[in-house]
N, C-alpha and C positions, 0 to 999 in steps of 0.2 A: 348049268355050268357054262354053257355057251354064252349066255347073257353076261355072266360075271366076267368072263374073259374079255368080252367086248367092251365092258365099262372100264376095265383096267387099261385096255389098249387106248381107249379114248382119252382117259386121264393122262396117260403117258404122253400121248401125242400133243395134248393141250399144254402139258408142262414144257415139252420141247419147244413148242411154238412161243410160249411165253418167255422161255429163256432166250430164244433167238431174238424176240422183239426187244426184250430188255437189253440184250447185248448190242443189238443194232442201235438202239436209242442211245446207249452209253457211248458207243463208238462215234455216232454222229455228233453227239454233244461234245465229245473230246476233240473231234476234227474241227468243229466250228469254233471251239474255244482257242485251239492252236492257231486257226486261221486268223482270228481276231488279234491274237497276240502278235502274230507275224506281221499283219498289216500295221498294227500300232508301232511295232519296232521299225518297220520299213519307213513309215511316215516320220518317225523320230529321226532316223538316220538321214532321210531326205532333207528334213529341216536343218539338221546339223551341217550337211554339205552346203545348203543354201546360205546359212549364216557364215560359214567359212568363206564362201565366194563373195559375199557382201563385204566382209572384213578385208579381203584381198582387194576388192574394187576400191574401197576407201583408201587403202594404202597407195594405190596407183593414183587416185585423185589428189592425195596430198603431195606425192612426188611430182606430178604434172603441174600442180599449182605453185610449186616452189620456183619454177622457171618461167621467165618472161616469154621465152621461145620454147614451145612444148617439144619434148623429145619424141620423135615420131615412133620409135620402138615402144615407148611406154603407152602412147595413145593406142597403137594397134593391139597391144596386149590387153589394155583396158576394154577395148571393143570385143575381144574374144571372150573375156570373162562375162561381159554383159550378155553376149549371145548364149553362153552356157547357162546363165541364170534364167534367161527367158525360156530356153528349151527345157530346163529342169522343172519349171513351174507347170508345164503341160504334160510332163512325162508320166508314164504309168508307174505305180508303186510295185515294182518287181525287183527281185534280187539281181537279175542280170542287168536291168536298166540302171539300178543304183550303183552296181559295181562299175559299169562303164563311166558313169559320172564321177565316181571316186577316182578312177584312173586319170580322167581328164583333169580333175582338180589337182591331183598330185603332180601331173606334168606342168600345169600352170603355176603351181607353187614353186617348183624347181626353176622355171623360167623367170618368175618374179624375183627370186633370190639373186639370180644372175643380173637381171636388169637393174634392180635397185642398188646392188653393189656397184655396178658400172655407173649408175646415175650419181651415186655418192662420190665416186672418184672424179667424175666430170664436174660436179659441183665444187669440189675442193680445187680442182684445176682452174675453174672459172673465177673462184674467189681469189686465188693467187694471181691470175691474170688481171683481175680488176684492181688488186692491190698494186701490181706492177704498173698498170695504166695510170692509176692515181698518182703513183710516185713519179712516173714519166711526165704527167701533166703538171705536177708541182715543179719539177725541174725545168720544164719548158716555160712555165709562168715566171719562175725565178730568173731564167735566162732572158726572157722577154723584158722583164723589169730591169735587169742589168743592162740590156741593150738600149732600152729607152733612156736609162740613166746616162749611159755613155753618149747617146745622141744629144741629150740635154746639155751634158757637159761640153761636148764638142761644139754645139751651137753657141753656148755661153763663151767658150774659149774663142770661137771664131769672131764673136762680137767684141770680145776683149782685144783680140789681135787687130780687128778692124779699127776699134777705137784708138788702140795704141799706135796704129799706123797712120792715123789722120794727121794732117798738117796742123801745126800750131805756130802762133806768132807771138813775139815778145817785143818790148820796146816801142809800142805803138804811140805815136805823137803826131799832133797836127799844129800848124801855125801859118800865119800869113807871111807872104814874101812879096818884095818889090822886085820886079824883073826889069833889069837895065837892057838897053838896046844891044849891048855887047853880049847879053845872055847871062850876065852875072845876077845871082839871086841874093837879096838882102833880107834877112828875117825882120819882121815887124809885128807889133801888137796893135797897130792902128788899122781899124777896119777900112777907112776910106783910102788909105794909102796902099792897101794890099791889092796887088794885081791878081794873085792866085792864092789858093790855099794848098799848102804842101803837106802830104801825108806820107810819113815814113814808118817802116816797121821792119822787123827781121823775121824771116821764116826760119824757125828753129831746126837744128839738125835732128833727124829722126831716121835711124837705120832700118826701122820697120816699114817706113813709107816707101812706096814704089817711086823710082826715079822717072823723070820724063816731064812732059809739058803739063803744067798745072794752072789753075786759075782760082782766084779768090774774089769775093764780091766786097767792095768798099762802099760804105754808106756814110754820107756826111749830112747831118741834120743841123740847120741854122737855128738862130734864136726864135724864129717864128714857126718852128717845127716843120719846115719844108725840107725836102730831100734835094740837095744841090746836085749839079752835074747833069748827067743824062736822065736821071730819074726814070729809068726803065724798070720793068717788072719781070721777074722770073718766078715760075710756079713749080712748087714741089708737091708731094702727095697731100700734105695737110697745111701748107703754108704758102703765102704769096709774099715775095720780098721785093721792095723797091730799093734799087741801088743807084749809087752815083757813078760808078765805073767798075769795070772788070779788070783786075790786076792779073795779067798773064805773064808767066815766066817758065824757065826750064829748071827743074829741081834736080839736084845731084846729091842728095842726102848729106848736105852740109849747110851751115848757116848761110843764109842768102839775104842781103840787105836790099830792100826795095823802097822806092819813093815814087809817088804818083802826084799829079796836080789836078786841081779842079778850078776852073775860072768861073766868075759870076756870069749871070745871064747878061746878054748884050745890052749895053747902055745902062747897066746897073752896078751898084757898088755893094760890097758885103755889109751886112748889118752889124751893129754893135751888139755884143752880148756873148752868151755861152754857146759853143758849138760842140756837138757830140760826134765822135767818129767810131764807127763799128766795122769790124771785119768779119765776114762770114765764110765758112767753108761749106759750100752748098747752103743748106738751111740752118746750119749750126753756127751760133755766135761764138767765135773763138778769141776775140779780143775787143776791148772797148777803151776809149779814152775821151778826154774833153779838153778844150782850151777856150780862151776868151779873147775876143778882139774888142778893143776900146774905141 
């Protein structure tokens, strides 16, 4: 009887131990499985936060790249995101750790919404400013072109006024004269009888010309193409003029009759043939005529 009870007690004890072992194994297996599932879920959530941060970083990169001059606030926010990404890579996969990163991500998301909205506003303002500057530059260019046009017109007008105000001569003629001892002058067409050549012309009335002392250059060319009289030279910018005499007078803005004389060289007579008379206002030829001595 005693052995039988002992066998029964042993069996019961083994049964209890087996039950405990099986229960413990089942519990350990369940705990291990739940642990793996949790770690897998934490890793998935960590990757999701990492992806969200990378997307946010790309949005900042795009916003920063749109501006030639980087917005300092955007740059600093982009650096904070990169710092959080680097920290998340080496962080432990724990609930508390992941929750902290999610809170930081949400705060950065709110900050990004504000910064990008402000950046869009600034971009619109810059575009409006650029449009205004372009419009202003166009107006300045048009004004500059108009000013240049006025300068050209004024210069042309000044040239026209200058040309219009230049002295002009009319009625230019030349002929030989015999000079009597009394001073009387007798016109002649004979070369050998001519004591002098007389040149007469009229300075025309010109209200645009300045009154005062004036001078014109008279050039007389004989049949041998020699310049009679003083045959002096005067130089201008692009021209050298040989003249016979300088006709000086006081001009008072009305018609003025002028006569000048040229004598032959000493112990010489005038040649027979065609003579040319030119009158110059500085370098400009303003009148020409010719006559013949027989």
